[in-house]
C-alpha positions, 0 to 999 in steps of 0.5 A, a space after each residue: 799272876 798265873 798265865 793262861 794255858 794256850 796249848 795242852 797235849 794230853 796222852 798224845 801219840 804223834 804220827 808222821 803225816 805220811 804214815 799214820 799207822 805207826 806212832 813215833 812219839 808216845 804219851 806226850 803230856 805238855 802244856 804251854 802258857 802265854 808268853 813262854 818260849 819253848 825250845 825242843 831239841 831233837 835229832 833228825 827223824 826224832 819226831 820233833 817236826 811232827 810234834 810241832 805240827 800236831 801241837 799246831 793242829 796241822 797233823 791230828 794225833 793217833 791218840 790223845 787230846 790236843 787243846 789250843 786256847 781251850 778248844 779240843 781240836 778233835 771236837 771243835 766246830 768248824 767255826 772254832 777251828 777257823 778261829 784257832 787257826 787264825 791265832 796260830 803261826 807256823 814256819 816250816 823248815 827249809 824255806 817255809 813251803 812258800 807257793 812258788 807261783 805266787 810273788 813274795 808279797 802274795 805269799 805274805 798276804 795269803 793269811 789275810 786273804 784267807 782269814 780276813 777275806 781281804 782283796 789284794 789291794 786291801 791287804 797291801 798296806 799290811 804286807 808292805 809294812 811286814 816286808 819293810 820290817 824284814 828288809 824285803 820290800 825290794 823283793 815284793 814282786 819276785 817269785 820265791 825261787 829268786 830269793 836265797 833260802 835265807 830270805 825265803 825263810 824270812 818270807 815264811 816268817 812274815 806269812 806266819 805273822 800276817 795275822 796277829 798270833 798268840 802262839 808261833 811255831 818255828 820248825 828248825 828255822 836257823 838250820 844252814 843260816 849264816 851267823 848274820 842271819 841267825 843274829 837277825 832271827 834272834 833280834 826279830 824274835 826278841 822284838 816280837 816278844 817285847 811287843 806282845 805276849 806271843 808264845 814261841 815254840 822252836 824245834 832245833 838240833 842244837 840248844 846252844 844258840 837258843 839258850 839265852 832266850 828260852 825259858 823252857 827246854 825239852 828233848 824229843 828222843 827215843 819216842 818220848 818227850 821230856 822237859 829238861 834244863 838249859 844245860 842238857 844236851 849242849 
């Protein structure tokens, strides 16, 4: 059975959010189907993070089309864009861009408040379940700054999954983590995929830790995106 295409980039030029005049990746053509697990390898400043942000609809391309769930984001209505964002999760690197003035629980609840228009009391049950799943329930009332970077990254993951998503982008989530934390992430993502047909797109500097789980690999280098085999670049 052919799985539906969830993400499609056609002739895309990728730019950094802070410099939209100079493309850093050219002519990206890429599609992701339901349930696929992609790992993208790129060196620092290669453009892999900007590519993920563009694919997730967070950073418009300089040229080309980005389609999520069949919607061309450049021409989608406000209602269509809102519906698309609800089904996309994104975990930023290095602590996940948590809001420092909000508690851990309130950070996780943000998508529920924004997309579902739930009040804090209404979102509490879902938030408590997510925190317990990651072993973070005792940190619910703390500010993110009170947590280690590894725990902050878990909070960012939970925030991305507060609403059920169809595609989850992870920007180098394992950088700087201990072996125990790497094991936790891999176990969590395996369980996530076993429970739902979610697609995963991961950026990394090193294929090796992802090799056993990924079914599609790509490299981002020299201004280009290209699909590769699992052994390329290890």
